[in-house]
mmCIF file as Biopython writes it, N, C-alpha, C and O atoms, coordinates in Angstrom:
data_model
#
loop_
_atom_site.group_PDB
_atom_site.id
_atom_site.type_symbol
_atom_site.label_atom_id
_atom_site.label_alt_id
_atom_site.label_comp_id
_atom_site.label_asym_id
_atom_site.label_entity_id
_atom_site.label_seq_id
_atom_site.pdbx_PDB_ins_code
_atom_site.Cartn_x
_atom_site.Cartn_y
_atom_site.Cartn_z
_atom_site.occupancy
_atom_site.B_iso_or_equiv
_atom_site.auth_seq_id
_atom_site.auth_asym_id
_atom_site.pdbx_PDB_model_num
ATOM 1   N N  . MET A ? 1  ? 115.132 106.140 98.253  1.0 0.0 1  A 1 
ATOM 2   C CA . MET A ? 1  ? 114.775 105.537 96.712  1.0 0.0 1  A 1 
ATOM 3   C C  . MET A ? 1  ? 114.156 106.503 95.790  1.0 0.0 1  A 1 
ATOM 4   O O  . MET A ? 1  ? 114.207 106.432 94.562  1.0 0.0 1  A 1 
ATOM 5   N N  . GLY A ? 2  ? 113.660 107.269 96.374  1.0 0.0 2  A 1 
ATOM 6   C CA . GLY A ? 2  ? 112.655 108.316 95.028  1.0 0.0 2  A 1 
ATOM 7   C C  . GLY A ? 2  ? 111.674 107.711 95.442  1.0 0.0 2  A 1 
ATOM 8   O O  . GLY A ? 2  ? 111.156 108.140 94.411  1.0 0.0 2  A 1 
ATOM 9   N N  . PHE A ? 3  ? 110.790 107.066 95.982  1.0 0.0 3  A 1 
ATOM 10  C CA . PHE A ? 3  ? 110.001 107.143 95.036  1.0 0.0 3  A 1 
ATOM 11  C C  . PHE A ? 3  ? 108.653 108.334 97.023  1.0 0.0 3  A 1 
ATOM 12  O O  . PHE A ? 3  ? 108.775 108.735 98.181  1.0 0.0 3  A 1 
ATOM 13  N N  . GLU A ? 4  ? 107.406 108.182 95.558  1.0 0.0 4  A 1 
ATOM 14  C CA . GLU A ? 4  ? 107.301 109.238 96.159  1.0 0.0 4  A 1 
ATOM 15  C C  . GLU A ? 4  ? 105.718 109.105 96.510  1.0 0.0 4  A 1 
ATOM 16  O O  . GLU A ? 4  ? 105.082 108.829 95.492  1.0 0.0 4  A 1 
ATOM 17  N N  . GLU A ? 5  ? 104.675 109.262 98.008  1.0 0.0 5  A 1 
ATOM 18  C CA . GLU A ? 5  ? 103.464 108.748 98.303  1.0 0.0 5  A 1 
ATOM 19  C C  . GLU A ? 5  ? 102.343 109.657 97.557  1.0 0.0 5  A 1 
ATOM 20  O O  . GLU A ? 5  ? 102.321 110.859 97.821  1.0 0.0 5  A 1 
ATOM 21  N N  . VAL A ? 6  ? 101.422 109.120 96.643  1.0 0.0 6  A 1 
ATOM 22  C CA . VAL A ? 6  ? 100.110 109.568 95.743  1.0 0.0 6  A 1 
ATOM 23  C C  . VAL A ? 6  ? 99.366  109.464 95.832  1.0 0.0 6  A 1 
ATOM 24  O O  . VAL A ? 6  ? 98.369  109.994 95.342  1.0 0.0 6  A 1 
ATOM 25  N N  . ARG A ? 7  ? 99.563  108.571 96.644  1.0 0.0 7  A 1 
ATOM 26  C CA . ARG A ? 7  ? 97.662  108.091 97.483  1.0 0.0 7  A 1 
ATOM 27  C C  . ARG A ? 7  ? 97.457  106.833 98.575  1.0 0.0 7  A 1 
ATOM 28  O O  . ARG A ? 7  ? 98.187  105.857 98.406  1.0 0.0 7  A 1 
ATOM 29  N N  . GLN A ? 8  ? 96.392  106.804 99.812  1.0 0.0 8  A 1 
ATOM 30  C CA . GLN A ? 8  ? 96.730  105.338 100.337 1.0 0.0 8  A 1 
ATOM 31  C C  . GLN A ? 8  ? 94.922  105.724 100.641 1.0 0.0 8  A 1 
ATOM 32  O O  . GLN A ? 8  ? 94.222  106.722 100.471 1.0 0.0 8  A 1 
ATOM 33  N N  . LYS A ? 9  ? 94.777  104.832 100.979 1.0 0.0 9  A 1 
ATOM 34  C CA . LYS A ? 9  ? 92.718  103.458 100.513 1.0 0.0 9  A 1 
ATOM 35  C C  . LYS A ? 9  ? 93.799  102.934 101.685 1.0 0.0 9  A 1 
ATOM 36  O O  . LYS A ? 9  ? 94.942  102.478 101.682 1.0 0.0 9  A 1 
ATOM 37  N N  . GLY A ? 10 ? 92.878  103.231 102.593 1.0 0.0 10 A 1 
ATOM 38  C CA . GLY A ? 10 ? 92.703  102.513 104.347 1.0 0.0 10 A 1 
ATOM 39  C C  . GLY A ? 10 ? 93.978  101.840 104.949 1.0 0.0 10 A 1 
ATOM 40  O O  . GLY A ? 10 ? 94.993  102.530 105.039 1.0 0.0 10 A 1 
ATOM 41  N N  . SER A ? 11 ? 93.992  100.764 105.296 1.0 0.0 11 A 1 
ATOM 42  C CA . SER A ? 11 ? 96.190  100.704 105.362 1.0 0.0 11 A 1 
ATOM 43  C C  . SER A ? 11 ? 96.719  100.445 103.835 1.0 0.0 11 A 1 
ATOM 44  O O  . SER A ? 11 ? 96.411  99.308  103.478 1.0 0.0 11 A 1 
ATOM 45  N N  . HIS A ? 12 ? 96.998  100.734 103.440 1.0 0.0 12 A 1 
ATOM 46  C CA . HIS A ? 12 ? 97.467  100.710 101.710 1.0 0.0 12 A 1 
ATOM 47  C C  . HIS A ? 12 ? 98.241  102.022 100.828 1.0 0.0 12 A 1 
ATOM 48  O O  . HIS A ? 12 ? 97.524  102.539 99.971  1.0 0.0 12 A 1 
ATOM 49  N N  . ILE A ? 13 ? 98.802  102.246 100.890 1.0 0.0 13 A 1 
ATOM 50  C CA . ILE A ? 13 ? 99.577  103.820 100.617 1.0 0.0 13 A 1 
ATOM 51  C C  . ILE A ? 13 ? 99.839  102.129 99.615  1.0 0.0 13 A 1 
ATOM 52  O O  . ILE A ? 13 ? 99.827  100.901 99.703  1.0 0.0 13 A 1 
ATOM 53  N N  . VAL A ? 14 ? 100.191 104.028 98.137  1.0 0.0 14 A 1 
ATOM 54  C CA . VAL A ? 14 ? 100.833 103.423 96.350  1.0 0.0 14 A 1 
ATOM 55  C C  . VAL A ? 14 ? 101.942 104.310 96.331  1.0 0.0 14 A 1 
ATOM 56  O O  . VAL A ? 14 ? 102.105 104.787 97.454  1.0 0.0 14 A 1 
ATOM 57  N N  . PHE A ? 15 ? 102.667 104.671 95.602  1.0 0.0 15 A 1 
ATOM 58  C CA . PHE A ? 15 ? 104.315 104.936 95.439  1.0 0.0 15 A 1 
ATOM 59  C C  . PHE A ? 15 ? 104.940 104.809 94.889  1.0 0.0 15 A 1 
ATOM 60  O O  . PHE A ? 15 ? 105.417 103.687 94.719  1.0 0.0 15 A 1 
ATOM 61  N N  . SER A ? 16 ? 105.498 106.245 94.020  1.0 0.0 16 A 1 
ATOM 62  C CA . SER A ? 16 ? 106.075 106.119 92.181  1.0 0.0 16 A 1 
ATOM 63  C C  . SER A ? 16 ? 107.057 106.750 92.267  1.0 0.0 16 A 1 
ATOM 64  O O  . SER A ? 16 ? 107.741 107.395 93.062  1.0 0.0 16 A 1 
ATOM 65  N N  . LYS A ? 17 ? 107.026 106.602 91.804  1.0 0.0 17 A 1 
ATOM 66  C CA . LYS A ? 17 ? 108.280 107.702 90.235  1.0 0.0 17 A 1 
ATOM 67  C C  . LYS A ? 17 ? 108.782 106.936 89.415  1.0 0.0 17 A 1 
ATOM 68  O O  . LYS A ? 17 ? 108.767 105.805 88.928  1.0 0.0 17 A 1 
ATOM 69  N N  . GLU A ? 18 ? 109.405 108.288 89.421  1.0 0.0 18 A 1 
ATOM 70  C CA . GLU A ? 18 ? 110.124 108.017 87.496  1.0 0.0 18 A 1 
ATOM 71  C C  . GLU A ? 18 ? 111.697 107.526 87.244  1.0 0.0 18 A 1 
ATOM 72  O O  . GLU A ? 18 ? 112.534 107.727 88.125  1.0 0.0 18 A 1 
ATOM 73  N N  . THR A ? 19 ? 111.903 107.144 86.514  1.0 0.0 19 A 1 
ATOM 74  C CA . THR A ? 19 ? 112.840 106.715 85.689  1.0 0.0 19 A 1 
ATOM 75  C C  . THR A ? 19 ? 113.301 106.873 84.198  1.0 0.0 19 A 1 
ATOM 76  O O  . THR A ? 19 ? 112.653 107.409 83.299  1.0 0.0 19 A 1 
ATOM 77  N N  . LEU A ? 20 ? 114.401 106.371 84.118  1.0 0.0 20 A 1 
ATOM 78  C CA . LEU A ? 20 ? 114.773 106.502 82.259  1.0 0.0 20 A 1 
ATOM 79  C C  . LEU A ? 20 ? 113.774 106.122 82.249  1.0 0.0 20 A 1 
ATOM 80  O O  . LEU A ? 20 ? 112.890 106.966 82.395  1.0 0.0 20 A 1 
ATOM 81  N N  . GLU A ? 21 ? 113.332 104.580 82.067  1.0 0.0 21 A 1 
ATOM 82  C CA . GLU A ? 21 ? 112.670 103.866 81.595  1.0 0.0 21 A 1 
ATOM 83  C C  . GLU A ? 21 ? 110.721 103.997 81.539  1.0 0.0 21 A 1 
ATOM 84  O O  . GLU A ? 21 ? 109.860 103.327 80.969  1.0 0.0 21 A 1 
ATOM 85  N N  . GLY A ? 22 ? 110.683 105.111 82.369  1.0 0.0 22 A 1 
ATOM 86  C CA . GLY A ? 22 ? 109.032 105.254 82.146  1.0 0.0 22 A 1 
ATOM 87  C C  . GLY A ? 22 ? 108.507 104.637 83.795  1.0 0.0 22 A 1 
ATOM 88  O O  . GLY A ? 22 ? 109.074 103.859 84.562  1.0 0.0 22 A 1 
ATOM 89  N N  . LYS A ? 23 ? 107.287 105.315 83.900  1.0 0.0 23 A 1 
ATOM 90  C CA . LYS A ? 23 ? 106.485 105.710 85.229  1.0 0.0 23 A 1 
ATOM 91  C C  . LYS A ? 23 ? 107.042 104.350 86.725  1.0 0.0 23 A 1 
ATOM 92  O O  . LYS A ? 23 ? 107.337 103.385 86.020  1.0 0.0 23 A 1 
ATOM 93  N N  . VAL A ? 24 ? 107.211 104.033 87.750  1.0 0.0 24 A 1 
ATOM 94  C CA . VAL A ? 24 ? 107.339 102.515 88.460  1.0 0.0 24 A 1 
ATOM 95  C C  . VAL A ? 24 ? 106.705 102.582 89.979  1.0 0.0 24 A 1 
ATOM 96  O O  . VAL A ? 24 ? 107.170 103.149 90.968  1.0 0.0 24 A 1 
ATOM 97  N N  . GLY A ? 25 ? 105.671 101.932 89.863  1.0 0.0 25 A 1 
ATOM 98  C CA . GLY A ? 25 ? 105.118 103.022 91.559  1.0 0.0 25 A 1 
ATOM 99  C C  . GLY A ? 25 ? 104.746 100.546 91.749  1.0 0.0 25 A 1 
ATOM 100 O O  . GLY A ? 25 ? 104.648 99.554  91.027  1.0 0.0 25 A 1 
ATOM 101 N N  . CYS A ? 26 ? 104.713 100.891 93.009  1.0 0.0 26 A 1 
ATOM 102 C CA . CYS A ? 26 ? 103.987 99.575  94.120  1.0 0.0 26 A 1 
ATOM 103 C C  . CYS A ? 26 ? 103.002 100.557 95.346  1.0 0.0 26 A 1 
ATOM 104 O O  . CYS A ? 26 ? 102.870 101.672 95.852  1.0 0.0 26 A 1 
ATOM 105 N N  . ILE A ? 27 ? 102.532 99.287  95.325  1.0 0.0 27 A 1 
ATOM 106 C CA . ILE A ? 27 ? 101.322 99.464  96.938  1.0 0.0 27 A 1 
ATOM 107 C C  . ILE A ? 27 ? 102.008 98.073  97.835  1.0 0.0 27 A 1 
ATOM 108 O O  . ILE A ? 27 ? 102.212 96.859  97.820  1.0 0.0 27 A 1 
ATOM 109 N N  . VAL A ? 28 ? 102.180 99.513  98.689  1.0 0.0 28 A 1 
ATOM 110 C CA . VAL A ? 28 ? 103.228 98.523  100.239 1.0 0.0 28 A 1 
ATOM 111 C C  . VAL A ? 28 ? 101.945 99.349  101.320 1.0 0.0 28 A 1 
ATOM 112 O O  . VAL A ? 28 ? 101.683 100.542 101.473 1.0 0.0 28 A 1 
ATOM 113 N N  . PRO A ? 29 ? 101.078 97.525  102.206 1.0 0.0 29 A 1 
ATOM 114 C CA . PRO A ? 29 ? 100.140 98.032  103.407 1.0 0.0 29 A 1 
ATOM 115 C C  . PRO A ? 29 ? 101.390 98.380  104.862 1.0 0.0 29 A 1 
ATOM 116 O O  . PRO A ? 29 ? 102.411 98.045  105.463 1.0 0.0 29 A 1 
ATOM 117 N N  . LEU A ? 30 ? 100.456 99.145  104.750 1.0 0.0 30 A 1 
ATOM 118 C CA . LEU A ? 30 ? 101.236 99.695  106.419 1.0 0.0 30 A 1 
ATOM 119 C C  . LEU A ? 30 ? 100.671 98.365  107.337 1.0 0.0 30 A 1 
ATOM 120 O O  . LEU A ? 30 ? 99.451  98.348  107.503 1.0 0.0 30 A 1 
ATOM 121 N N  . HIS A ? 31 ? 101.463 97.245  107.948 1.0 0.0 31 A 1 
ATOM 122 C CA . HIS A ? 31 ? 101.027 96.057  108.690 1.0 0.0 31 A 1 
ATOM 123 C C  . HIS A ? 31 ? 102.837 95.749  109.367 1.0 0.0 31 A 1 
ATOM 124 O O  . HIS A ? 31 ? 104.016 95.622  109.036 1.0 0.0 31 A 1 
ATOM 125 N N  . SER A ? 32 ? 101.733 95.773  110.700 1.0 0.0 32 A 1 
ATOM 126 C CA . SER A ? 32 ? 103.082 95.567  111.941 1.0 0.0 32 A 1 
ATOM 127 C C  . SER A ? 32 ? 104.600 94.245  111.091 1.0 0.0 32 A 1 
ATOM 128 O O  . SER A ? 32 ? 105.709 94.060  111.591 1.0 0.0 32 A 1 
ATOM 129 N N  . ASN A ? 33 ? 104.048 93.573  109.746 1.0 0.0 33 A 1 
ATOM 130 C CA . ASN A ? 33 ? 105.075 92.587  109.528 1.0 0.0 33 A 1 
ATOM 131 C C  . ASN A ? 33 ? 104.710 92.327  107.658 1.0 0.0 33 A 1 
ATOM 132 O O  . ASN A ? 33 ? 104.028 92.946  106.842 1.0 0.0 33 A 1 
ATOM 133 N N  . LEU A ? 34 ? 105.266 91.531  107.618 1.0 0.0 34 A 1 
ATOM 134 C CA . LEU A ? 34 ? 104.803 91.736  106.499 1.0 0.0 34 A 1 
ATOM 135 C C  . LEU A ? 34 ? 105.343 90.348  105.573 1.0 0.0 34 A 1 
ATOM 136 O O  . LEU A ? 34 ? 106.491 90.366  105.129 1.0 0.0 34 A 1 
ATOM 137 N N  . ALA A ? 35 ? 104.620 89.392  105.368 1.0 0.0 35 A 1 
ATOM 138 C CA . ALA A ? 35 ? 104.700 88.346  104.356 1.0 0.0 35 A 1 
ATOM 139 C C  . ALA A ? 35 ? 106.287 87.864  103.345 1.0 0.0 35 A 1 
ATOM 140 O O  . ALA A ? 35 ? 106.384 88.517  102.306 1.0 0.0 35 A 1 
ATOM 141 N N  . THR A ? 36 ? 107.000 87.223  103.498 1.0 0.0 36 A 1 
ATOM 142 C CA . THR A ? 36 ? 107.828 87.342  102.473 1.0 0.0 36 A 1 
ATOM 143 C C  . THR A ? 36 ? 107.542 87.600  101.011 1.0 0.0 36 A 1 
ATOM 144 O O  . THR A ? 36 ? 107.921 88.500  100.262 1.0 0.0 36 A 1 
ATOM 145 N N  . GLY A ? 37 ? 106.387 86.041  100.730 1.0 0.0 37 A 1 
ATOM 146 C CA . GLY A ? 37 ? 106.044 86.502  99.228  1.0 0.0 37 A 1 
ATOM 147 C C  . GLY A ? 37 ? 105.056 88.617  99.305  1.0 0.0 37 A 1 
ATOM 148 O O  . GLY A ? 37 ? 104.494 89.203  98.380  1.0 0.0 37 A 1 
ATOM 149 N N  . THR A ? 38 ? 105.194 88.917  100.226 1.0 0.0 38 A 1 
ATOM 150 C CA . THR A ? 38 ? 104.478 90.009  99.956  1.0 0.0 38 A 1 
ATOM 151 C C  . THR A ? 38 ? 105.734 91.318  99.551  1.0 0.0 38 A 1 
ATOM 152 O O  . THR A ? 38 ? 105.662 92.300  98.813  1.0 0.0 38 A 1 
ATOM 153 N N  . LEU A ? 39 ? 106.357 91.012  100.038 1.0 0.0 39 A 1 
ATOM 154 C CA . LEU A ? 39 ? 108.286 91.822  99.935  1.0 0.0 39 A 1 
ATOM 155 C C  . LEU A ? 39 ? 108.516 92.046  98.785  1.0 0.0 39 A 1 
ATOM 156 O O  . LEU A ? 39 ? 108.310 93.002  98.037  1.0 0.0 39 A 1 
ATOM 157 N N  . GLN A ? 40 ? 109.226 90.529  98.636  1.0 0.0 40 A 1 
ATOM 158 C CA . GLN A ? 40 ? 109.232 90.183  97.128  1.0 0.0 40 A 1 
ATOM 159 C C  . GLN A ? 40 ? 108.795 90.915  96.371  1.0 0.0 40 A 1 
ATOM 160 O O  . GLN A ? 40 ? 109.419 91.470  95.467  1.0 0.0 40 A 1 
ATOM 161 N N  . GLY A ? 41 ? 107.612 91.030  96.639  1.0 0.0 41 A 1 
ATOM 162 C CA . GLY A ? 41 ? 105.642 91.208  95.268  1.0 0.0 41 A 1 
ATOM 163 C C  . GLY A ? 41 ? 105.744 92.800  95.268  1.0 0.0 41 A 1 
ATOM 164 O O  . GLY A ? 41 ? 105.239 93.297  94.261  1.0 0.0 41 A 1 
ATOM 165 N N  . ILE A ? 42 ? 106.400 93.898  96.365  1.0 0.0 42 A 1 
ATOM 166 C CA . ILE A ? 42 ? 106.234 94.744  96.483  1.0 0.0 42 A 1 
ATOM 167 C C  . ILE A ? 42 ? 107.748 95.146  95.745  1.0 0.0 42 A 1 
ATOM 168 O O  . ILE A ? 42 ? 107.909 96.127  95.018  1.0 0.0 42 A 1 
ATOM 169 N N  . LEU A ? 43 ? 108.919 94.049  96.150  1.0 0.0 43 A 1 
ATOM 170 C CA . LEU A ? 43 ? 110.217 94.865  95.558  1.0 0.0 43 A 1 
ATOM 171 C C  . LEU A ? 43 ? 110.473 94.158  93.955  1.0 0.0 43 A 1 
ATOM 172 O O  . LEU A ? 43 ? 111.572 94.320  93.424  1.0 0.0 43 A 1 
ATOM 173 N N  . LYS A ? 44 ? 109.363 93.359  93.233  1.0 0.0 44 A 1 
ATOM 174 C CA . LYS A ? 44 ? 109.462 92.882  91.919  1.0 0.0 44 A 1 
ATOM 175 C C  . LYS A ? 44 ? 108.601 94.619  90.947  1.0 0.0 44 A 1 
ATOM 176 O O  . LYS A ? 44 ? 108.670 94.928  89.757  1.0 0.0 44 A 1 
ATOM 177 N N  . GLN A ? 45 ? 107.922 95.320  92.069  1.0 0.0 45 A 1 
ATOM 178 C CA . GLN A ? 45 ? 106.478 95.914  91.719  1.0 0.0 45 A 1 
ATOM 179 C C  . GLN A ? 45 ? 107.463 97.395  91.388  1.0 0.0 45 A 1 
ATOM 180 O O  . GLN A ? 45 ? 107.235 98.071  90.385  1.0 0.0 45 A 1 
ATOM 181 N N  . ALA A ? 46 ? 108.379 97.697  92.219  1.0 0.0 46 A 1 
ATOM 182 C CA . ALA A ? 46 ? 109.012 98.716  92.455  1.0 0.0 46 A 1 
ATOM 183 C C  . ALA A ? 46 ? 110.663 98.792  91.410  1.0 0.0 46 A 1 
ATOM 184 O O  . ALA A ? 46 ? 111.464 99.701  91.190  1.0 0.0 46 A 1 
ATOM 185 N N  . LYS A ? 47 ? 110.582 97.389  91.001  1.0 0.0 47 A 1 
ATOM 186 C CA . LYS A ? 47 ? 111.422 96.890  90.218  1.0 0.0 47 A 1 
ATOM 187 C C  . LYS A ? 47 ? 113.421 97.536  91.260  1.0 0.0 47 A 1 
ATOM 188 O O  . LYS A ? 47 ? 114.426 98.211  91.040  1.0 0.0 47 A 1 
ATOM 189 N N  . LEU A ? 48 ? 112.651 96.489  92.560  1.0 0.0 48 A 1 
ATOM 190 C CA . LEU A ? 48 ? 114.314 96.583  93.086  1.0 0.0 48 A 1 
ATOM 191 C C  . LEU A ? 48 ? 114.674 95.318  93.418  1.0 0.0 48 A 1 
ATOM 192 O O  . LEU A ? 48 ? 114.030 94.269  93.378  1.0 0.0 48 A 1 
ATOM 193 N N  . THR A ? 49 ? 116.313 95.666  93.911  1.0 0.0 49 A 1 
ATOM 194 C CA . THR A ? 49 ? 116.759 93.802  94.218  1.0 0.0 49 A 1 
ATOM 195 C C  . THR A ? 49 ? 116.083 94.004  95.241  1.0 0.0 49 A 1 
ATOM 196 O O  . THR A ? 49 ? 115.340 94.956  95.478  1.0 0.0 49 A 1 
ATOM 197 N N  . LYS A ? 50 ? 116.314 93.144  95.850  1.0 0.0 50 A 1 
ATOM 198 C CA . LYS A ? 50 ? 117.397 92.419  97.570  1.0 0.0 50 A 1 
ATOM 199 C C  . LYS A ? 50 ? 118.329 93.440  98.285  1.0 0.0 50 A 1 
ATOM 200 O O  . LYS A ? 50 ? 118.362 94.007  99.378  1.0 0.0 50 A 1 
ATOM 201 N N  . GLU A ? 51 ? 119.380 93.387  96.663  1.0 0.0 51 A 1 
ATOM 202 C CA . GLU A ? 51 ? 120.759 94.487  97.457  1.0 0.0 51 A 1 
ATOM 203 C C  . GLU A ? 51 ? 119.761 95.472  97.299  1.0 0.0 51 A 1 
ATOM 204 O O  . GLU A ? 51 ? 119.165 95.569  98.372  1.0 0.0 51 A 1 
ATOM 205 N N  . ASP A ? 52 ? 119.195 96.436  96.253  1.0 0.0 52 A 1 
ATOM 206 C CA . ASP A ? 52 ? 119.173 97.953  96.616  1.0 0.0 52 A 1 
ATOM 207 C C  . ASP A ? 52 ? 118.796 97.678  97.910  1.0 0.0 52 A 1 
ATOM 208 O O  . ASP A ? 52 ? 119.618 97.780  98.820  1.0 0.0 52 A 1 
ATOM 209 N N  . LEU A ? 53 ? 117.205 97.209  98.191  1.0 0.0 53 A 1 
ATOM 210 C CA . LEU A ? 53 ? 116.725 97.882  99.654  1.0 0.0 53 A 1 
ATOM 211 C C  . LEU A ? 53 ? 117.849 97.165  100.274 1.0 0.0 53 A 1 
ATOM 212 O O  . LEU A ? 53 ? 118.835 97.813  99.922  1.0 0.0 53 A 1 
ATOM 213 N N  . GLN A ? 54 ? 118.222 96.236  100.966 1.0 0.0 54 A 1 
ATOM 214 C CA . GLN A ? 54 ? 119.543 95.833  102.496 1.0 0.0 54 A 1 
ATOM 215 C C  . GLN A ? 54 ? 120.581 97.474  102.343 1.0 0.0 54 A 1 
ATOM 216 O O  . GLN A ? 54 ? 121.240 97.807  103.328 1.0 0.0 54 A 1 
ATOM 217 N N  . LYS A ? 55 ? 120.617 98.457  100.926 1.0 0.0 55 A 1 
ATOM 218 C CA . LYS A ? 55 ? 121.050 99.841  100.933 1.0 0.0 55 A 1 
ATOM 219 C C  . LYS A ? 55 ? 121.035 100.618 101.752 1.0 0.0 55 A 1 
ATOM 220 O O  . LYS A ? 55 ? 121.855 101.310 102.354 1.0 0.0 55 A 1 
ATOM 221 N N  . TYR A ? 56 ? 119.196 100.334 101.735 1.0 0.0 56 A 1 
ATOM 222 C CA . TYR A ? 56 ? 118.290 101.805 102.797 1.0 0.0 56 A 1 
ATOM 223 C C  . TYR A ? 56 ? 118.518 100.898 103.562 1.0 0.0 56 A 1 
ATOM 224 O O  . TYR A ? 56 ? 119.633 100.754 103.060 1.0 0.0 56 A 1 
ATOM 225 N N  . LEU A ? 57 ? 118.496 99.975  104.489 1.0 0.0 57 A 1 
ATOM 226 C CA . LEU A ? 57 ? 118.177 99.976  105.905 1.0 0.0 57 A 1 
ATOM 227 C C  . LEU A ? 57 ? 119.248 100.215 107.325 1.0 0.0 57 A 1 
ATOM 228 O O  . LEU A ? 57 ? 118.781 100.180 108.463 1.0 0.0 57 A 1 
#
């Protein structure tokens, strides 16, 4: 999806990428399972839709 790992602190990784609209970033927890709300929050931060994510699964 074009994101690069910027840094990691504990069990969370910060990703970012440059887009035409500017820099986009998101924080992803390294847990075996994610709650639905957590995943929705990550997608919102990353400015992605569920359909965008499904293309990469």
